N, C-alpha and C positions, 0 to 999 in steps of 0.2 A: 504494500500500500504506500502511495506517495505521502510525504510529509506535507502538512499544511501549517502556515504561519498566521497567527492571529495577533494583530497589534491593538492594544487597548486604546480607546478614544481619549482625546484631550480632556482632562478632569474638569468637572463642573460642581464638585463639592457634595454636600449632604443631600440626600433625598429620602424622606420618610413617608411620602404620600403614596408611593407605588410599592407594590410587593416586589421583593428582590428577585422573584421569578420572572417578572415582566419588565424590569428596569433596564434602561440603556446603560451600556458599560461605562459611560463617562461619569455617571453618578455613583455614589457610594451609600449603602444603607447604614454603614458605620463610618464616622469620620471624626474621631475623637482627638482633640488637640492637634489637628492637622490643618494646614492652610495650603493654598496654591500660591507659590511664591512668584517673584518677578520673572523667573525663567519658565514658569509653567509647571514646575515640579511640585509633587505633593510632599510638603516639608513639615517638620515639627514646628509648631508655633514657638516664638520666643517666650521667655519668662519675665519675671519681674524682680525688682529689688526694693528695699526699704527707701522711702523718701523722707529722710529725717527720722526723728524719734516718735514714739507713740504718745498719744495724748494721755495725761495723767489719769489713772483709774481704768484705762482701757475701755472707754465707752464706744458704742457703735457710732461711726462717723456717718450720719444720715444725710448731711449736706456738705458740699465742698465747692468753694468759689475761688476765683482769682479777682483780686482787687488791684487794678492797674491805674495808677495816678497819672495826671497830665505831665508830670516831670519824668515819666518813664519808669519810675520805681514800681515794683510789683510784689505782692505777697499772697500767700494762700490763707484762706479763712475757712474754718470748719464749724459746723454746729453739731455738738455731741454732748451727751450727758447733761442736758439742761443748761449748757453754757455755749457762748460763742468764743472761739479761739483764733488767734493769729499765729502763724508760723514765723519764727524768728530766723535771722540769716543763718544761724548755725544748725537749724533744723528742729530746735526745741519749740514748744508751744506755750503761749501765754494766754490766760483767760482775759477777755476784754468785756464780757457781759455775762451775768448770771441770771437765773430765774426764767429761762426760756420755757414757755408752756408747751412748745413743740419744737423738736429738732428738724422737722421737715420745713425748710425755709425756701423762700423765693427771694432773689436779689437782683438789683439792677445798679450798675455804676452810672451815676448822674451827677453833674456839677462837681466832679472830683471827689464825690463821696460814694459809698456803697450803701444802698438803702435796702432794708430787710422787711419782709412781711412773712408771718407764719400762721395766720388765722387765729391766734390766741393773744399774744402780746400786742400792745399798741405799736404801730410801725416805728422803726428807729433807723438811725444811720450811724456809720462809723467813718471818721475822716482821717484815720491814720494815727490819731492821738486819743480820741475818746468816743464813746457811744452816747447818743442823745435821742430822745423821742422826737418825732415830727410834731409840728404844732398846727393849730387851726384845722383839726381833722373834721371829717363828717360827724355830725352830731349823734348819729345812731351807731357809731363805732364805739365799742367798749371792750374791756378785757374779756376774752372768750368769744368775741363776735367781731372779728376784723377780717379783712381780705387775706387770702393765703397765696395769691398770685400777684406779681408786679412785673411790669414791662415798660421800658423807656422807649418813647416814640415821638419824633418831631417836637422835642422840647418839653415833653410832658411825661408824667408817670401815669400809667393806666393800672388800676388795681381792682381785682374782683374775687369772687367766690367766698363771700362771707357765709358762715354756717347758717345764718337765718335768711339769706337771700343769695342763692348760688348762681343767679343769672344777672345780677347787677354788677356793672363795671363803673367805677368812679374814676375821674381824671382830675389831676391837680391843675392849678393855674399855670400859664405859660412860664417856664423857667423858674417856678416857685414851688419847691417841695413842701413848703409850710403854708400853703393856701389850697384847701380842698372845699371851701365853702362859698367863695364870692360868686354871686349868681351870674355876673357878666363874663367870667373867665374860667371858673371851674365848673364841673357838672357831672353828669352820669349818662350811661347808655343802659337801658333796660332791655336785655336781649329777649326776655319773655314776651315782649310785645310783638316780636317779629318772627319768632321761631315756633313751629307747630309741635315739635317733639322734644327738642333739647331743653333739659331742665337743670343742668348743672355745668357750669363753666369748669373746664379742666386745664386750660392753658391759653396763653396769649403769645402769638408770634407775628412775624411779618412774612409775607410771600410776595415776591415781585414788587415790593414797595407798599403793598396793601397791608393794613392791619387785619389780622386774622384771629378770630375767636374760635377755639375748639371747645365743643361741649360733648356731653356723654353720647348723644345720638346724632348730632349734626355739627357742621362747621360753617362759619360765616366769613365771607370776604367783605371787608368794610373799607370804604374810601373815607379818608380824613384829611382835611386841610386846616380846619378850625372848628370850634363848637358850632358855628353858624353854617359851615360848609362840610357836611358829613352825610353819608348815606350807606345803606346796605347795598352791596354790589351783587352778591350771589349767595344763595344757600346751597351747601353741598350736603347731600343726604347720607353722609358717613361721618361718624363722630369718633372721638378719642377718649373712651371712658377712663383710661389711666393717665391721661395727660402726657407730660414728658416728651412732647414733640421735638424733633431736631431738624435743622436745615442743612442740606448738603447739595452743592452745585446749585441748580435751580429748583430743587425739589423740597417740599415740606413732607417729613416722614413721621408716621405715628402708628400706634397699635390701635386698631378698631376691634369691634367684636367679631369681625370677619377676617382678621389677619393683619398683616403689615401693609399699610396703604401709603400712597404718595399723592400729593397734589403737585401737578406739573403742567407744563404747557407744550402742546404738540408743535414741533418745529415745522411740520408741513402745513397744518391748517391754522395754527395760532390759537386753537381752542384749548380751554382748560380741560385737563384729563385727571381722572382718579385712577391710579394704577395699583396693581397688586404685586408686591415683592415676594410674598411668602408662598407662592403656589407649590413649590417643591417641599415645603415643610409645614403645610397648613395644619395638619393634625397635631404635630408636635407643639406648634404655637398655641393652638386651642387647649391642649392639655396643660401647658404651662400657665395659661391665663386662668384656668380653673384651680390649679393646685399651688402655683407659685407666682402670685401677681407681680407684674412688672415693678421693679424697684428703682432702676436707674437706666438712663440712656446716655449716649455720647456719640460724637463723630471723631474718628481717628484719621485725620487727613493724610498722614504719612503712608498708611496702607490703603486709603480710600475705603475705609470700613465705617458702617453704622452699627453700633453695638447696643444690645438689649440684655439687661441682666434679670433673669428669672431665677432666683436662688434655688439651688446652688450653681446654676449654669449660666454662662455668658454666651450669647449667640451673636456673632458678627455676621453682617451681610456685606460681601465684597462687591462694591459697585463696579469695579473694573472687570472682574471675572463673572459677575452675576451669579455668585455662588454663596451658599450658606455654610457656616462652620459651627461647631459646638465645642466649647471649652469647659473643662472643670478645673478646680483648684484656684480660681480667682474669686475672691470674696469682695465683689465690687458693689458695696452697699451704696456708694455714691461715686460718680465719675466726673472728671474735669479734664478738658483739653486746653493746653496752653501752647500756642503756636502749633508745632507739629508733634508735641509730646502728650502722652496720655497718662493721667494719674488716677488712682482710685483710693477710696477710704474704706477700710475693712471694719468688721464687727468687733475687732479687738483694740480699736483706737489707733491702729497703725496705718499711715498713708503709704502707698506704694507707687512706684513708677513702672509702667510697662516698657520693657527694653526692646531694642531693635535686633541685637545680635548677642543675646545672653540666654543660654539654654538651661535654666533652672528657675524654679519658683521659690526664690529666696532660700536656696539650699535644698530644695526638695525636687526630686527627679520628675520630669514631665512625662506622663504616659501617652505615647503616640500610638494610635491604633486606627487602621482603616481597612475596610473590606470591599471587595468587588461584589457586584451582584452575581447571580448564577449565569454562567456563560455556556450557551448551547453549542456554539461552534458549528452551526449548520442545523440539520433536522433533529428535532428532539428524540425521534425514534431511533436514531443511529448512535451506536456506541462508538466512543473515541478513546484513544489511549494517549494522554498527555505525555510528552517526552521530555521537553525542557522548558523552563521559564527563563527567558533572557531579560535581565533587569539591569538598568543603568543607574548607578548610585551618584548622588550629588557630590561635587568635588570636595566639600568640607565635612562629609559625613564621618562619624565616628561611632564606636560602640557595637553592640550586637543587634543584628536584624533577625527577627524570627518570622518565618513564613509558615502559615497554616494552609494546607491544601485540603479542600473538601470535595468529595466526589459523591454525587447522588445521595446527599444527606447522611452519608455514613460518618463514622468517627474520623476526626481530622487526622491528617498526617503532618507532623510538625518538623520543620527543618530550621536550623539556625546557623548564623555565620557571624563571627566577629570581624568587623571591618577595620583593617589596619592600613593606613595610607601607604601607597607605594608597593603593596604586595602584588605578586604576579605568579601565584602558585596554586596548586590544588590544595584542598582542605580535607584532611582525614579520609574517611571511607566514603563520604557522600560525594566527593569529587566535584566541588564547585569550581568550575573552570573560570579563571579570572583573566580579563584582558584590559590593560590600562589604555585608555584613550588619551594619548599623550598631548594631542593638540588642545583638548578641552580640559585635561587633568581630571576627567571623570573615570570611574571604574565600572566596567561591565561584568556581570556574572552570568554564566550559563548554568542553571541549576537543574539537575536531573529530577524528574517527577516520577510519581508512582501511581498505580491504580488504573482503572478502566471503567467508563460509565458514560451516561448520556449528557451530563452537565458537570461543570467544575466551577469552583469559586476559590478565591484566595483571600487570606487575611495577612496584613503586614503590621508588625508591632515593634516598638523600641522604647526602652525606658531606662536611660542611664543619665546620671546627673552631669550637667555641663557639656554634654556631647550633642552637637547638632546632627540632624539627619534629614535626608530627602531622597525621594525616588523620582527620577526624571522620566523614565519610560519603562513600560513592561511589554513584553512580546512572548507569546506562547507558541511552541511548536508541538504539533500533535499529529496523529494519524487515525484514520477511521478504522474501526475494528469490526465492521459488519453489523447485522441486526440479529439480536438474540430471539 
């Protein structure tokens, strides 16, 4: 029988919506702590390191912000353990406000101050020296009943989602954070008067320059020039029950009851579009929304990722590859992007930095594991005999690669190989033939396979501290063995 060569398709990340009996080979039913890197290889994700010291007492860091002043100076601010903290130049933390009724804060940098709302305390600001409450507030704001969302837009602060009125949005006077009451300059927008279904504001953002209100069941595009020149532009019948929307490129991205949605504009027609990013992982997102509500979101521009944390899993969506990944081991209770760097606050009071080329989770090995779907290699009724798996390993890969071969749902056959740079030899009795690709400095292995059946699948795993790993391409050589 002639040998047949099967080359795996270019990877497209995690797929949980299709059964792995029907899945295309570019998808993976298991894709744990794996990413598609800049070369197109399936690589171990980088890890993280501590970013300064832990906050005293080890409280959950529920909110994390950057406060950047007009003179260019910058500091991190965290809400944790009923206090507001600033991080000092040496990485330690100093408490700047106590008595927080909620650590879930919303903040906006405005007039060289950072202003905070948390739905409980009267809103306050920090100017780099001290904290102070805002003045001349709305008369119906009181402790326990204040807005929990704030957003700066066109010289004003917009604040909404009071516990007693979740569709009311108040705005301050122009360039005056201490005037929320003057009738000719400050005011409010009552979204309940224009929305048929949305009954709870969950976030305020901008999209293409428009003020955008996201509610639990609907979203509203709003034009605003001044209190006298404002109007509802469009109602979008998709809401963001968990809030925490993020902007990336020209898209506004959020979690709806139907998955991960985007508001964007068509390049061809110019029409507003509502897109769906989660079609390949819809069932997993739905499961997470039921059992592990969305805790934090962020954009990581360096990798072109949008990240969603459903404890204990972090799910990045790769905008470049249009691929989903799933990470464990990152306790991202809050996330913060500063320029091209990603930071997160953990439940032990420790802030971390997600690194670019560091392959350990603060001293803990990263378990890298991904699987192919079942490969039929032709007709399902025809038996095949896998002969070799040709695998090209990334140039900087280190450690032990384990490959699990599965045939017709039988017990797996495990093979392993310790990758040593520069080796060009056979390995023990399993005879992994090695060929060094000198031009690209990659290493290719021809791995003998066993068994005979109608379908085959492979699992690839690696878990060694500080050792990067990637697989560039897989190719399988087999021959048909007739019909039983």
